[in-house]
PyMOL commands that place a pseudoatom at each C-alpha (Angstrom):
pseudoatom trace, name=CA, resn=MET, resi=1, chain=A, elem=C, hetatm=0, pos=[0.000, 0.000, 0.000]
pseudoatom trace, name=CA, resn=GLU, resi=2, chain=A, elem=C, hetatm=0, pos=[1.188, 3.483, -0.884]
pseudoatom trace, name=CA, resn=THR, resi=3, chain=A, elem=C, hetatm=0, pos=[2.212, 5.900, 1.880]
pseudoatom trace, name=CA, resn=ILE, resi=4, chain=A, elem=C, hetatm=0, pos=[0.328, 9.129, 2.533]
pseudoatom trace, name=CA, resn=GLU, resi=5, chain=A, elem=C, hetatm=0, pos=[3.397, 11.077, 1.449]
pseudoatom trace, name=CA, resn=ALA, resi=6, chain=A, elem=C, hetatm=0, pos=[3.520, 9.221, -1.889]
pseudoatom trace, name=CA, resn=SER, resi=7, chain=A, elem=C, hetatm=0, pos=[-0.221, 9.751, -2.392]
pseudoatom trace, name=CA, resn=LEU, resi=8, chain=A, elem=C, hetatm=0, pos=[0.175, 13.475, -1.691]
pseudoatom trace, name=CA, resn=MET, resi=9, chain=A, elem=C, hetatm=0, pos=[3.097, 13.753, -4.128]
pseudoatom trace, name=CA, resn=LYS, resi=10, chain=A, elem=C, hetatm=0, pos=[1.069, 12.100, -6.906]
pseudoatom trace, name=CA, resn=HIS, resi=11, chain=A, elem=C, hetatm=0, pos=[-2.047, 14.239, -6.477]
pseudoatom trace, name=CA, resn=PRO, resi=12, chain=A, elem=C, hetatm=0, pos=[-2.396, 16.958, -9.167]
pseudoatom trace, name=CA, resn=PHE, resi=13, chain=A, elem=C, hetatm=0, pos=[-2.979, 19.590, -6.453]
pseudoatom trace, name=CA, resn=MET, resi=14, chain=A, elem=C, hetatm=0, pos=[0.634, 19.050, -5.321]
pseudoatom trace, name=CA, resn=LYS, resi=15, chain=A, elem=C, hetatm=0, pos=[2.190, 19.226, -8.786]
pseudoatom trace, name=CA, resn=GLY, resi=16, chain=A, elem=C, hetatm=0, pos=[5.505, 21.062, -8.632]
pseudoatom trace, name=CA, resn=ILE, resi=17, chain=A, elem=C, hetatm=0, pos=[5.626, 21.414, -4.861]
pseudoatom trace, name=CA, resn=GLU, resi=18, chain=A, elem=C, hetatm=0, pos=[8.958, 20.656, -3.198]
pseudoatom trace, name=CA, resn=PRO, resi=19, chain=A, elem=C, hetatm=0, pos=[9.061, 17.204, -1.568]
pseudoatom trace, name=CA, resn=ALA, resi=20, chain=A, elem=C, hetatm=0, pos=[10.268, 18.739, 1.720]
pseudoatom trace, name=CA, resn=LEU, resi=21, chain=A, elem=C, hetatm=0, pos=[7.107, 20.875, 1.878]
pseudoatom trace, name=CA, resn=VAL, resi=22, chain=A, elem=C, hetatm=0, pos=[4.898, 17.860, 1.174]
pseudoatom trace, name=CA, resn=LYS, resi=23, chain=A, elem=C, hetatm=0, pos=[6.659, 16.004, 3.992]
pseudoatom trace, name=CA, resn=GLU, resi=24, chain=A, elem=C, hetatm=0, pos=[5.603, 18.812, 6.367]
pseudoatom trace, name=CA, resn=MET, resi=25, chain=A, elem=C, hetatm=0, pos=[1.960, 18.206, 5.440]
pseudoatom trace, name=CA, resn=VAL, resi=26, chain=A, elem=C, hetatm=0, pos=[2.013, 14.457, 6.171]
pseudoatom trace, name=CA, resn=PRO, resi=27, chain=A, elem=C, hetatm=0, pos=[1.154, 14.776, 9.902]
pseudoatom trace, name=CA, resn=CYS, resi=28, chain=A, elem=C, hetatm=0, pos=[-2.004, 16.674, 8.867]
pseudoatom trace, name=CA, resn=ALA, resi=29, chain=A, elem=C, hetatm=0, pos=[-3.117, 13.991, 6.405]
pseudoatom trace, name=CA, resn=SER, resi=30, chain=A, elem=C, hetatm=0, pos=[-4.991, 10.697, 6.528]
pseudoatom trace, name=CA, resn=ILE, resi=31, chain=A, elem=C, hetatm=0, pos=[-6.525, 8.404, 3.935]
pseudoatom trace, name=CA, resn=VAL, resi=32, chain=A, elem=C, hetatm=0, pos=[-10.323, 8.134, 4.176]
pseudoatom trace, name=CA, resn=THR, resi=33, chain=A, elem=C, hetatm=0, pos=[-12.901, 6.040, 2.346]
pseudoatom trace, name=CA, resn=PHE, resi=34, chain=A, elem=C, hetatm=0, pos=[-16.557, 6.842, 1.723]
pseudoatom trace, name=CA, resn=ASN, resi=35, chain=A, elem=C, hetatm=0, pos=[-19.122, 4.371, 0.454]
pseudoatom trace, name=CA, resn=SER, resi=36, chain=A, elem=C, hetatm=0, pos=[-21.652, 5.242, -2.221]
pseudoatom trace, name=CA, resn=GLY, resi=37, chain=A, elem=C, hetatm=0, pos=[-24.320, 7.487, -0.699]
pseudoatom trace, name=CA, resn=ASP, resi=38, chain=A, elem=C, hetatm=0, pos=[-22.229, 8.569, 2.309]
pseudoatom trace, name=CA, resn=PHE, resi=39, chain=A, elem=C, hetatm=0, pos=[-22.348, 12.251, 3.187]
pseudoatom trace, name=CA, resn=ILE, resi=40, chain=A, elem=C, hetatm=0, pos=[-18.891, 13.783, 3.370]
pseudoatom trace, name=CA, resn=ALA, resi=41, chain=A, elem=C, hetatm=0, pos=[-20.136, 17.224, 4.345]
pseudoatom trace, name=CA, resn=ARG, resi=42, chain=A, elem=C, hetatm=0, pos=[-23.425, 18.863, 5.293]
pseudoatom trace, name=CA, resn=VAL, resi=43, chain=A, elem=C, hetatm=0, pos=[-24.417, 22.525, 5.167]
pseudoatom trace, name=CA, resn=ASP, resi=44, chain=A, elem=C, hetatm=0, pos=[-23.328, 24.478, 8.265]
pseudoatom trace, name=CA, resn=GLU, resi=45, chain=A, elem=C, hetatm=0, pos=[-21.334, 21.592, 9.777]
pseudoatom trace, name=CA, resn=GLU, resi=46, chain=A, elem=C, hetatm=0, pos=[-17.885, 22.497, 11.015]
pseudoatom trace, name=CA, resn=ALA, resi=47, chain=A, elem=C, hetatm=0, pos=[-15.273, 21.950, 8.319]
pseudoatom trace, name=CA, resn=HIS, resi=48, chain=A, elem=C, hetatm=0, pos=[-12.415, 20.228, 10.113]
pseudoatom trace, name=CA, resn=ARG, resi=49, chain=A, elem=C, hetatm=0, pos=[-10.948, 18.767, 6.930]
pseudoatom trace, name=CA, resn=PHE, resi=50, chain=A, elem=C, hetatm=0, pos=[-10.751, 19.221, 3.220]
pseudoatom trace, name=CA, resn=TYR, resi=51, chain=A, elem=C, hetatm=0, pos=[-10.113, 16.453, 0.734]
pseudoatom trace, name=CA, resn=LEU, resi=52, chain=A, elem=C, hetatm=0, pos=[-7.884, 15.625, -2.200]
pseudoatom trace, name=CA, resn=LEU, resi=53, chain=A, elem=C, hetatm=0, pos=[-9.785, 12.996, -4.167]
pseudoatom trace, name=CA, resn=LEU, resi=54, chain=A, elem=C, hetatm=0, pos=[-7.830, 9.890, -5.157]
pseudoatom trace, name=CA, resn=HIS, resi=55, chain=A, elem=C, hetatm=0, pos=[-10.615, 7.753, -6.585]
pseudoatom trace, name=CA, resn=GLY, resi=56, chain=A, elem=C, hetatm=0, pos=[-14.375, 7.937, -6.997]
pseudoatom trace, name=CA, resn=ARG, resi=57, chain=A, elem=C, hetatm=0, pos=[-16.965, 10.652, -7.569]
pseudoatom trace, name=CA, resn=VAL, resi=58, chain=A, elem=C, hetatm=0, pos=[-18.518, 13.188, -5.218]
pseudoatom trace, name=CA, resn=SER, resi=59, chain=A, elem=C, hetatm=0, pos=[-21.595, 15.293, -5.921]
pseudoatom trace, name=CA, resn=ILE, resi=60, chain=A, elem=C, hetatm=0, pos=[-21.779, 18.833, -4.588]
pseudoatom trace, name=CA, resn=GLN, resi=61, chain=A, elem=C, hetatm=0, pos=[-25.384, 19.591, -3.711]
pseudoatom trace, name=CA, resn=THR, resi=62, chain=A, elem=C, hetatm=0, pos=[-27.564, 22.421, -2.589]
pseudoatom trace, name=CA, resn=PHE, resi=63, chain=A, elem=C, hetatm=0, pos=[-31.136, 22.140, -1.384]
pseudoatom trace, name=CA, resn=SER, resi=64, chain=A, elem=C, hetatm=0, pos=[-34.195, 23.680, -2.999]
pseudoatom trace, name=CA, resn=PRO, resi=65, chain=A, elem=C, hetatm=0, pos=[-37.445, 23.686, -0.989]
pseudoatom trace, name=CA, resn=LYS, resi=66, chain=A, elem=C, hetatm=0, pos=[-39.343, 22.969, -4.223]
pseudoatom trace, name=CA, resn=LYS, resi=67, chain=A, elem=C, hetatm=0, pos=[-37.001, 20.465, -5.873]
pseudoatom trace, name=CA, resn=GLY, resi=68, chain=A, elem=C, hetatm=0, pos=[-35.048, 18.934, -2.998]
pseudoatom trace, name=CA, resn=PRO, resi=69, chain=A, elem=C, hetatm=0, pos=[-31.307, 18.240, -3.397]
pseudoatom trace, name=CA, resn=ILE, resi=70, chain=A, elem=C, hetatm=0, pos=[-29.800, 19.658, -6.597]
pseudoatom trace, name=CA, resn=THR, resi=71, chain=A, elem=C, hetatm=0, pos=[-26.364, 18.574, -7.786]
pseudoatom trace, name=CA, resn=VAL, resi=72, chain=A, elem=C, hetatm=0, pos=[-24.412, 21.649, -8.858]
pseudoatom trace, name=CA, resn=GLN, resi=73, chain=A, elem=C, hetatm=0, pos=[-21.086, 19.961, -9.514]
pseudoatom trace, name=CA, resn=THR, resi=74, chain=A, elem=C, hetatm=0, pos=[-19.510, 16.528, -9.594]
pseudoatom trace, name=CA, resn=LEU, resi=75, chain=A, elem=C, hetatm=0, pos=[-15.882, 16.068, -8.564]
pseudoatom trace, name=CA, resn=GLY, resi=76, chain=A, elem=C, hetatm=0, pos=[-13.632, 13.143, -9.352]
pseudoatom trace, name=CA, resn=GLU, resi=77, chain=A, elem=C, hetatm=0, pos=[-10.138, 11.770, -9.133]
pseudoatom trace, name=CA, resn=GLY, resi=78, chain=A, elem=C, hetatm=0, pos=[-7.473, 14.465, -8.878]
pseudoatom trace, name=CA, resn=GLU, resi=79, chain=A, elem=C, hetatm=0, pos=[-9.793, 17.200, -7.664]
pseudoatom trace, name=CA, resn=MET, resi=80, chain=A, elem=C, hetatm=0, pos=[-10.116, 19.032, -4.340]
pseudoatom trace, name=CA, resn=LEU, resi=81, chain=A, elem=C, hetatm=0, pos=[-13.212, 19.139, -2.143]
pseudoatom trace, name=CA, resn=GLY, resi=82, chain=A, elem=C, hetatm=0, pos=[-13.657, 21.941, 0.371]
pseudoatom trace, name=CA, resn=ARG, resi=83, chain=A, elem=C, hetatm=0, pos=[-12.299, 25.268, -0.780]
pseudoatom trace, name=CA, resn=PHE, resi=84, chain=A, elem=C, hetatm=0, pos=[-13.905, 27.656, 1.677]
pseudoatom trace, name=CA, resn=TRP, resi=85, chain=A, elem=C, hetatm=0, pos=[-12.195, 26.726, 4.916]
pseudoatom trace, name=CA, resn=LEU, resi=86, chain=A, elem=C, hetatm=0, pos=[-9.553, 29.453, 5.097]
pseudoatom trace, name=CA, resn=LYS, resi=87, chain=A, elem=C, hetatm=0, pos=[-11.674, 32.008, 6.945]
pseudoatom trace, name=CA, resn=ARG, resi=88, chain=A, elem=C, hetatm=0, pos=[-13.208, 31.269, 10.319]
pseudoatom trace, name=CA, resn=PRO, resi=89, chain=A, elem=C, hetatm=0, pos=[-15.668, 29.996, 11.163]
pseudoatom trace, name=CA, resn=TYR, resi=90, chain=A, elem=C, hetatm=0, pos=[-14.809, 26.881, 9.182]
pseudoatom trace, name=CA, resn=ARG, resi=91, chain=A, elem=C, hetatm=0, pos=[-18.219, 25.757, 7.929]
pseudoatom trace, name=CA, resn=TRP, resi=92, chain=A, elem=C, hetatm=0, pos=[-19.390, 23.792, 4.926]
pseudoatom trace, name=CA, resn=ARG, resi=93, chain=A, elem=C, hetatm=0, pos=[-21.520, 25.896, 2.581]
pseudoatom trace, name=CA, resn=PHE, resi=94, chain=A, elem=C, hetatm=0, pos=[-22.898, 22.907, 0.671]
pseudoatom trace, name=CA, resn=GLU, resi=95, chain=A, elem=C, hetatm=0, pos=[-23.456, 19.185, 0.970]
pseudoatom trace, name=CA, resn=ALA, resi=96, chain=A, elem=C, hetatm=0, pos=[-21.049, 16.676, -0.510]
pseudoatom trace, name=CA, resn=ARG, resi=97, chain=A, elem=C, hetatm=0, pos=[-22.031, 13.074, -1.088]
pseudoatom trace, name=CA, resn=ALA, resi=98, chain=A, elem=C, hetatm=0, pos=[-20.061, 10.118, -2.449]
pseudoatom trace, name=CA, resn=GLN, resi=99, chain=A, elem=C, hetatm=0, pos=[-21.636, 8.809, -5.657]
pseudoatom trace, name=CA, resn=GLU, resi=100, chain=A, elem=C, hetatm=0, pos=[-19.524, 5.655, -5.604]
pseudoatom trace, name=CA, resn=LEU, resi=101, chain=A, elem=C, hetatm=0, pos=[-16.760, 4.185, -3.468]
pseudoatom trace, name=CA, resn=THR, resi=102, chain=A, elem=C, hetatm=0, pos=[-14.452, 7.162, -2.943]
pseudoatom trace, name=CA, resn=ARG, resi=103, chain=A, elem=C, hetatm=0, pos=[-10.948, 7.371, -1.487]
pseudoatom trace, name=CA, resn=ALA, resi=104, chain=A, elem=C, hetatm=0, pos=[-9.375, 10.674, -0.536]
pseudoatom trace, name=CA, resn=ILE, resi=105, chain=A, elem=C, hetatm=0, pos=[-6.593, 12.292, 1.403]
pseudoatom trace, name=CA, resn=ALA, resi=106, chain=A, elem=C, hetatm=0, pos=[-8.193, 14.194, 4.278]
pseudoatom trace, name=CA, resn=LEU, resi=107, chain=A, elem=C, hetatm=0, pos=[-6.179, 17.213, 5.418]
pseudoatom trace, name=CA, resn=ASP, resi=108, chain=A, elem=C, hetatm=0, pos=[-6.853, 18.606, 8.870]
pseudoatom trace, name=CA, resn=VAL, resi=109, chain=A, elem=C, hetatm=0, pos=[-7.638, 22.317, 8.486]
pseudoatom trace, name=CA, resn=LYS, resi=110, chain=A, elem=C, hetatm=0, pos=[-6.237, 23.468, 11.837]
pseudoatom trace, name=CA, resn=CYS, resi=111, chain=A, elem=C, hetatm=0, pos=[-3.051, 21.440, 11.502]
pseudoatom trace, name=CA, resn=LEU, resi=112, chain=A, elem=C, hetatm=0, pos=[-2.372, 22.623, 7.963]
pseudoatom trace, name=CA, resn=SER, resi=113, chain=A, elem=C, hetatm=0, pos=[-3.169, 26.253, 8.815]
pseudoatom trace, name=CA, resn=GLU, resi=114, chain=A, elem=C, hetatm=0, pos=[-0.666, 26.145, 11.673]
pseudoatom trace, name=CA, resn=LYS, resi=115, chain=A, elem=C, hetatm=0, pos=[2.017, 24.607, 9.449]
pseudoatom trace, name=CA, resn=CYS, resi=116, chain=A, elem=C, hetatm=0, pos=[1.430, 27.213, 6.720]
pseudoatom trace, name=CA, resn=GLU, resi=117, chain=A, elem=C, hetatm=0, pos=[1.657, 29.999, 9.295]
pseudoatom trace, name=CA, resn=ALA, resi=118, chain=A, elem=C, hetatm=0, pos=[4.890, 28.584, 10.737]
pseudoatom trace, name=CA, resn=ASN, resi=119, chain=A, elem=C, hetatm=0, pos=[6.489, 27.996, 7.326]
pseudoatom trace, name=CA, resn=HIS, resi=120, chain=A, elem=C, hetatm=0, pos=[5.632, 30.736, 4.878]
pseudoatom trace, name=CA, resn=SER, resi=121, chain=A, elem=C, hetatm=0, pos=[7.213, 28.800, 1.986]
pseudoatom trace, name=CA, resn=LEU, resi=122, chain=A, elem=C, hetatm=0, pos=[4.665, 26.065, 2.601]
pseudoatom trace, name=CA, resn=GLY, resi=123, chain=A, elem=C, hetatm=0, pos=[1.897, 28.643, 2.982]
pseudoatom trace, name=CA, resn=TYR, resi=124, chain=A, elem=C, hetatm=0, pos=[2.823, 30.345, -0.280]
pseudoatom trace, name=CA, resn=ALA, resi=125, chain=A, elem=C, hetatm=0, pos=[3.054, 27.062, -2.204]
pseudoatom trace, name=CA, resn=PHE, resi=126, chain=A, elem=C, hetatm=0, pos=[-0.278, 25.973, -0.811]
pseudoatom trace, name=CA, resn=MET, resi=127, chain=A, elem=C, hetatm=0, pos=[-2.012, 29.298, -1.528]
pseudoatom trace, name=CA, resn=LYS, resi=128, chain=A, elem=C, hetatm=0, pos=[-0.818, 29.298, -5.157]
pseudoatom trace, name=CA, resn=ARG, resi=129, chain=A, elem=C, hetatm=0, pos=[-2.478, 25.912, -5.656]
pseudoatom trace, name=CA, resn=TYR, resi=130, chain=A, elem=C, hetatm=0, pos=[-5.560, 26.887, -3.682]
pseudoatom trace, name=CA, resn=THR, resi=131, chain=A, elem=C, hetatm=0, pos=[-6.025, 30.086, -5.711]
pseudoatom trace, name=CA, resn=TYR, resi=132, chain=A, elem=C, hetatm=0, pos=[-5.617, 28.238, -9.000]
pseudoatom trace, name=CA, resn=GLY, resi=133, chain=A, elem=C, hetatm=0, pos=[-8.319, 25.799, -7.856]
pseudoatom trace, name=CA, resn=LEU, resi=134, chain=A, elem=C, hetatm=0, pos=[-10.656, 28.713, -7.127]
pseudoatom trace, name=CA, resn=VAL, resi=135, chain=A, elem=C, hetatm=0, pos=[-10.058, 30.143, -10.598]
pseudoatom trace, name=CA, resn=LEU, resi=136, chain=A, elem=C, hetatm=0, pos=[-11.012, 26.791, -12.142]
pseudoatom trace, name=CA, resn=GLN, resi=137, chain=A, elem=C, hetatm=0, pos=[-14.091, 26.584, -9.948]
pseudoatom trace, name=CA, resn=PHE, resi=138, chain=A, elem=C, hetatm=0, pos=[-15.237, 30.072, -10.968]
pseudoatom trace, name=CA, resn=ARG, resi=139, chain=A, elem=C, hetatm=0, pos=[-14.754, 29.202, -14.652]
pseudoatom trace, name=CA, resn=THR, resi=140, chain=A, elem=C, hetatm=0, pos=[-16.917, 26.119, -14.164]
pseudoatom trace, name=CA, resn=LEU, resi=141, chain=A, elem=C, hetatm=0, pos=[-19.563, 28.160, -12.336]
pseudoatom trace, name=CA, resn=ARG, resi=142, chain=A, elem=C, hetatm=0, pos=[-19.611, 30.737, -15.121]
pseudoatom trace, name=CA, resn=LEU, resi=143, chain=A, elem=C, hetatm=0, pos=[-20.221, 28.035, -17.746]
pseudoatom trace, name=CA, resn=GLN, resi=144, chain=A, elem=C, hetatm=0, pos=[-22.970, 26.503, -15.624]
pseudoatom trace, name=CA, resn=LEU, resi=145, chain=A, elem=C, hetatm=0, pos=[-24.682, 29.880, -15.247]
pseudoatom trace, name=CA, resn=LEU, resi=146, chain=A, elem=C, hetatm=0, pos=[-24.501, 30.461, -18.980]
pseudoatom trace, name=CA, resn=ASP, resi=147, chain=A, elem=C, hetatm=0, pos=[-26.099, 27.062, -19.587]
pseudoatom trace, name=CA, resn=MET, resi=148, chain=A, elem=C, hetatm=0, pos=[-28.934, 27.913, -17.187]
pseudoatom trace, name=CA, resn=LEU, resi=149, chain=A, elem=C, hetatm=0, pos=[-29.615, 31.222, -18.945]
pseudoatom trace, name=CA, resn=GLU, resi=150, chain=A, elem=C, hetatm=0, pos=[-29.943, 29.655, -22.391]
for i in range(1, 150): cmd.bond("trace and resi %d" % i, "trace and resi %d" % (i + 1))
show_as sticks, trace
zoom trace
């Protein structure tokens, strides 16, 4: 079985990051598994972790009183789940549910925040990747909004 460090190094989110910086993140990481249908996050729950998906699919959902749960995005292997944890209070703003057996690297928010604060090289490397992920997410949202308007 692959180590957490090796799994982190292979994940696209970590592309180009120095191995020494990845090694600093290892104590904050664990491998988690979710079965099909399991909730990973619920609206307004505390967000103690965010996830780097290794395998599987996760639906991002919001709730409509008229229509019930609505999937607004589906994430898969190589993607990140949980982008809005940097500002306190750390709360989920959506629901996330495994659509099939899903494996991920769970990163503890408090632990990683402390490590980034203590080592600004790690913080900078992490923020560059985090920001790029937000840009991709906003592009996706824009395309989805355009589809809804047509």
